[in-house]
N, C-alpha and C positions, 0 to 999 in steps of 0.2 A: 790392345787399345781400354780394355775394361780396366787396365792395373793405372793407366793413366789418369783415365777419370775417376778413379777412386781416389788417388794420389790429390787430385784437383778438388775435389770435395772436402777430402780432409783438411787439406790446406785453409780452404775457406772457413772451414768449422773453426779451426785454431786462430784464426786470423779475427773470427768475431768474436771467441773468445775474451781474448788477449785484449782488443777493444773495448769489449764489456767491461773487464777488470778497471778501467780509467773512469769508471762513472761509479755513483753512488748505490753501491750493491747491497743487499741482507745480506748480512754475514755467512748464513747458510748456502747463499747463492756463490757468495766470493769464495768458500771455501773449497764448496765440490766442481768451480769451475776450475781451482788451480789444481785438485788432488784428482777428479776423475776426469776432465777432459784434456786439461793442458800436463797430468803427471807429473807435476812436481817432486821432487825428493823431499821426504820428509825434513830434511834439513834447511829447508827453503824459507828463508826469512819472512818471505809474504804470507806461506802458507801456517809458518808457526802463530805469525798473528791474526790471521784470521780464523786459527783455533782458540785464541785468546778472546777474540770478539765474539765466539758462537757462544762463550760459555755465559754471556750476558743475556744473549735470546730469551724471548720470554718465555717461545714453546720450551724450549732446552729446560729453562728454569722450572718450568710446570712440570715437567718429565721427574725433576729431582725433587721437587717438592712431595708429588703425590707416590713416588716410589715406597713400598712399604719396608720396612727393617730386614726382610727375609729375602729382599730382592725383585721380588713380584711387584705388581699393581692388583692387588686382590686377586680376582679369580683368574683362569688360567684361558679360556676360551669363549665363555659364553658371558653376557653382560649383565650385570647387576644392576637391574633399573632402580633401583632404589637407593645405591650408593653414591654418594654425594663427591664424587669425582670426575674430572673431565678426561682422564685417560681410562676405558670402560675395562680392558684386560690386560694379561702381560701381555698376551699375544699384539695386541696393538699398541704397547708400551714399547714394545721392541722395534717393531716396524715405523715407528713415529722417530724412535732414534736415528734408527739407518737413514731414513729420508732426510733427517735433519743434518745429517754429516758426521755424528758419531760414529767410531769403530770400535772395533772389540776391546782395544785398550782402556776405552772410556769407563770411569768407575760405574756410571749406571749400566753399562753394557757387561761388564765386567759382574758386577752384582746379579743383574740378570741369569746370566749366565751360570753362576753357581748356584741359584736357585733352580733354573729348569735341568740341570745335572743332578742334584738333587732329586727333584720329581722323577726322573728316569731312573733312579737307582731304586724308586718306590720308598723312600727313606721318609716321604711325609706324602700326604693326599693334598691334592689340589682343591679349590673352595669351592670350583663348581658342582651344582648338583648332581648327584650321581645319576645318571640314564639306567633305567632298569631293562637291560637289554646284554647280550652277550659280545657287544662290541665296546663298552664303554671303557675297559679297561687298556685295549689296544687302540683305541679312539686317542685315549689320553696321551700313551707312549707316542703318538704319531703327532700330536699337536705341539708336545714339549719339543719332540726331536727337531720338527722340521722349523721351530721357532730357534730354536738353540744352534741349528744348521746355520740359519741367515745370519748369525752374531759368527761363529768361527766353526767351520764343517768339519777343522782336524781335531776337535778335542776327543780325548778317550771315551769322553760317556756317549758318543754317538756310535761308538762302534759295534755295539750290538744291535740298536735300533735299525744302522745301515744295512748291516749283514742283513738281517731278517726279512728286511724289504726288498733287498737286492736277489735275494731267494726266492720271494713270493714273483717278482718279475719274471727271473727265469725259468719257472714253472709254468705262469701265466704265459708267455711267450714261445714254449719249448718248440713246440711245431713251427715254430718261423713266423707266425701270427697272433695277433690276441684271442685267447678263448676265454670267454666266461666262464664257462664250466671249469675251466683249468684254474682259474683266478678263485674262484668259490672253494675249490677242494682244496687249495695250498693254505687257504686261512683254516678252514677247516682242520687239516694237519697240524698248523704251524701255530695257530693263534686261537681258533676254538672261534672264531666271528664269524658269524652270518653277514655277508658286505655287500649282496646283491641291490643293487640301486641307493649302496649309502656313502658316505664320506671317507670311506676306508677303501672303495675300487682307488687301480693304479693313475685312474687320470684325474683325480684329486689334485688340488693342487699343494698339498702337505704333501704327499706321495712326490710329487714331482721335485718339491722344494728339495726335501730331504735326500732324493736320488740324484738328483743335478748338482748337488752341493758338493760332492766331490769327482 
């Protein structure tokens, strides 16, 4: 009975999506309906055309215009209030790109992914002001890894960060339930960070995004 009800609801959703496509839709909505709801193949002509139209979208053009030469949008995580740009951070730029329907193959996200991979390998420092605590280095790694995992979770640059946070999670839940003490000890031994009450605990959206990506 549940299966029949579910199939009925799914059929309704697909029917509504199909009917919406016959109206005057924003290219973002059109592309995401075709790709994410109706699951059209990449070779589908309507999906290809939606991608062409999406490139003309005001918000997509803003992302392209404000992306820096290195693939970032300036700072990684913390906004610079003095910066005269509409995309406040690299983190925000990636989220906007994905919400607009761009995928990992799009030049904007390919460029952003290259930058984030370089940050993870510590070949460049992000532009955010350095926090004077023992969490900052681990925090930058987590922000960059979580953002990169939203673009493409299978990139090799994520192997190290993913393995680290998986080990932290395994140690934290070793008894079968969450242990704040075990989590703090895991970080003390693996990252050197003091994490109690911080953005580095496992229920942060960054840790969940990274761990859930694979």
